[in-house]
C-alpha positions in Angstrom: -12.3 15.6 78.9 -10.7 15.8 75.5 -9.3 12.6 74.0 -6.9 14.6 71.8 -4.8 15.7 74.7 -1.1 14.8 75.2 -0.2 11.9 77.3 3.0 10.9 78.9 4.8 7.5 79.2 3.3 6.8 82.7 0.4 4.4 83.0 -2.8 5.5 84.7 -4.3 3.2 87.3 -7.9 2.9 88.2 -8.7 4.9 91.3 -12.2 4.1 92.6 -13.3 3.2 89.1 -12.3 6.6 87.7 -10.4 5.4 84.7 -12.7 2.4 84.3 -15.4 4.7 82.8 -12.7 6.5 80.8 -11.5 3.1 79.4 -15.1 2.2 78.4 -15.7 5.5 76.8 -12.5 5.4 74.8 -12.8 1.8 73.7 -16.4 2.4 72.5 -15.2 5.5 70.6 -12.4 3.6 69.0 -14.8 0.9 67.8 -17.1 3.6 66.4 -14.2 5.3 64.6 -13.1 2.0 63.0 -16.6 1.4 61.7 -16.7 4.9 60.3 -13.4 4.5 58.6 -14.6 1.3 57.0 -17.8 3.1 55.9 -15.8 6.0 54.4 -13.5 3.6 52.6 -16.6 1.9 50.9 -17.8 5.4 49.8 -14.4 6.3 48.5 -14.1 3.0 46.5 -17.3 3.9 44.7 -16.1 7.4 43.9 -12.7 6.2 42.8 -14.3 3.9 40.2 -15.8 6.9 38.6 -12.5 8.7 38.1 -11.5 8.8 34.4 -15.0 7.7 33.3 -18.0 9.5 31.9 -19.2 9.8 35.4 -16.1 11.8 36.5 -16.9 15.3 37.6 -15.6 18.0 39.9 -18.3 17.2 42.4 -17.0 13.6 42.5 -13.5 14.8 43.0 -14.4 17.3 45.6 -16.4 14.8 47.6 -13.6 12.2 47.3 -11.0 14.7 48.6 -13.2 15.7 51.5 -14.0 12.1 52.5 -10.3 11.2 52.2 -9.3 14.1 54.4 -11.9 13.3 57.0 -10.9 9.7 57.1 -7.2 10.5 57.5 -8.0 12.8 60.4 -10.2 10.1 61.9 -7.4 7.6 61.6 -4.9 9.9 63.4 -7.4 10.4 66.2 -8.1 6.7 66.5 -4.4 5.9 66.7 -4.0 8.4 69.6 -7.0 6.9 71.4 -5.6 3.3 71.1 -2.4 4.6 72.6 -4.3 6.2 75.5 -6.2 2.9 76.0 -3.0 1.1 76.4 -1.9 3.5 79.2 -5.0 2.8 81.3 -4.3 -0.1 83.7 -6.9 -1.8 85.8 -6.0 -2.7 89.4 -7.7 -6.1 89.0 -5.3 -8.5 87.1 -8.2 -10.4 85.4 -9.7 -7.1 84.1 -6.3 -6.0 82.9 -5.9 -9.2 80.9 -9.3 -8.7 79.4 -8.4 -5.2 78.5 -5.2 -6.3 76.8 -7.2 -8.8 74.7 -9.7 -6.2 73.7 -7.1 -3.5 72.9 -5.3 -6.1 70.7 -8.5 -6.9 68.9 -9.3 -3.2 68.4 -5.8 -2.5 67.2 -6.0 -5.4 64.7 -9.3 -4.2 63.4 -8.0 -0.7 63.1 -4.9 -1.8 61.2 -7.1 -3.8 58.8 -9.4 -0.7 58.2 -6.2 1.4 57.8 -4.8 -0.9 55.2 -8.1 -0.7 53.2 -7.9 3.0 53.5 -4.4 3.2 52.2 -5.2 0.9 49.3 -8.0 3.1 48.1 -5.7 6.2 48.5 -3.2 4.6 46.2 -5.9 3.6 43.7 -7.2 7.1 43.7 -3.7 8.5 43.1 -3.1 6.1 40.2 -6.4 6.9 38.5 -5.8 10.6 38.9 -2.3 10.2 37.4 -3.8 8.3 34.4 -6.4 11.1 33.9 -3.6 13.7 33.8 -1.6 11.7 31.3 -4.6 11.3 29.0 -5.6 15.0 29.4 -2.1 16.2 28.5 -2.0 13.9 25.5 -5.4 15.0 24.3 -4.5 18.7 24.7 -1.3 18.3 22.7 -3.1 16.4 19.9 -5.9 19.0 19.7 -3.3 21.8 19.4 -1.6 20.1 16.5 -4.9 19.6 14.8 -6.1 23.1 15.3 -2.8 24.6 14.1 -3.0 22.5 10.9 -6.6 23.5 10.2 -5.9 27.2 10.6 -2.9 27.0 8.3 -4.6 25.1 5.5 -8.2 26.4 5.6 -7.5 29.8 4.1 -9.7 31.7 6.6 -9.3 35.4 7.1 -7.0 37.0 9.7 -9.9 38.0 11.9 -11.5 34.6 11.9 -8.1 33.0 12.6 -7.6 35.4 15.6 -11.0 34.5 16.9 -10.3 30.8 16.6 -6.9 31.2 18.3 -8.5 33.1 21.2 -11.1 30.3 21.7 -8.4 27.7 21.5 -6.3 29.6 24.1 -9.3 29.9 26.5 -10.0 26.1 26.1 -6.3 25.4 26.8 -6.4 27.6 29.9 -9.4 25.6 31.3 -7.7 22.3 30.4 -4.4 23.4 32.1 -6.4 24.5 35.2 -8.1 21.1 35.4 -4.8 19.3 35.0 -3.2 21.4 37.7 -6.1 20.6 40.0 -5.7 16.9 39.5 -2.0 17.2 40.1 -2.6 19.0 43.4 -4.9 16.2 44.4 -2.2 13.6 43.5 0.4 15.4 45.6 -2.0 15.6 48.5 -2.8 11.9 48.2 0.9 11.0 48.2 1.5 13.1 51.3 -1.5 11.5 53.0 -0.3 8.0 52.1 3.0 8.8 53.9 1.1 10.0 56.9 -0.8 6.7 57.1 2.5 4.9 56.9 3.5 6.9 60.0 0.4 5.7 61.8 1.3 2.1 60.9 4.8 2.7 62.3 3.4 4.1 65.5 1.2 1.1 65.9 4.1 -1.2 65.2 6.2 0.6 67.8 3.4 0.3 70.3 3.2 -3.4 69.8 7.0 -3.8 70.2 7.0 -1.8 73.4 4.2 -3.8 74.9 5.8 -7.1 73.9 2.7 -8.3 72.1 4.1 -9.1 68.7 1.7 -12.1 68.2 3.1 -13.0 64.8 3.7 -9.3 63.8 7.5 -9.2 64.1 8.0 -8.5 60.5 5.6 -5.6 59.9 6.7 -3.9 56.7 5.8 -0.5 55.4 6.4 -0.5 51.6 7.0 2.8 49.9 3.9 4.0 48.1 4.0 2.8 44.5 3.3 6.3 43.2 6.4 7.8 44.9 8.5 4.9 43.9 7.6 5.3 40.2 8.5 9.0 40.4 11.9 8.3 41.8 12.6 5.8 39.1 11.9 8.4 36.5 13.9 11.0 38.3 16.8 8.6 38.6 
């Protein structure tokens, strides 16, 4: 039975223990997913610290992007599972109360892991943006230096042409790397907004179940990266 299927607004009741085993399976999977998200965040934090340093490399960026994508998918799956759990009601009132406590704990743990994930997403985007700014500045500076050298060195036309071709090739590589980082930034910004949606879904779920428990004022701040862009555009 797939745990990715659609589910309606009705609540499923235990029939001869049928959904009891489903509840146990889902709750265990949610716990495992939360642990995996936390593990992935730890891995991402180590890779993010390498961005913009001498240890920065395409392999690091590729692994970071893959881990981030996997973690976001895992977060979406876990959110759906928690919603499914909340729809499974036990016939026994005591067991139902225990389930509500467990689901609340799982949800809190998930939101904590999700918050850590979004923080490392933002840090990655900020570091990538800083790398792009430095790369653009360095490329512009190198072009000015190379132009000045070719003008004042008195080298032959053929030598100058050869130098210009080499400079152009280096510029093309530099532009390609910058564009790759910019694509990574845009993807991170989009994923940050997707995580915000997961937070909103969880907040809606809490409201609907009347289990606010001190969470009445859940806020979902706009990602700093997007905010800065809009300030510039304004």
